[in-house]
Steps between C-alpha positions, in 0.01 A plus 500: 500500500169623356672788319704251297207280401372752247802421285443123505335355188242296691426504872235285667459572869341313789424570864244688707549841339210650303750550217596130476391307191431195717366639829428277798164629624401225743658196658375265767603169647244223471455154645293274278469125560806510726712674235660838552521748219468855379222668312618813328343766286702711264397814317175487697342243270712189443503225763744218553560235760843368595580192708749712696493725803654842553431827324850487354380206287218717363766751398705219344195401293460859382869510410451186289200656326695818433789298358266304277338823382842629404544209261 
């Protein structure tokens, strides 16, 4: 698929790849005051906390950021 992306007018990528625009660099599950959640770091410098569990939800958050960036 990557070979076709060069022809696209605007591509914003996400994932764990070093080439991704929004790169998941750290994720950990936390328990704080009896609440479960995720702390994630993307691009090695931005932190966020989600009231969800599962690394897939960190990826979903990055997908939402990438979509917002596209607009």
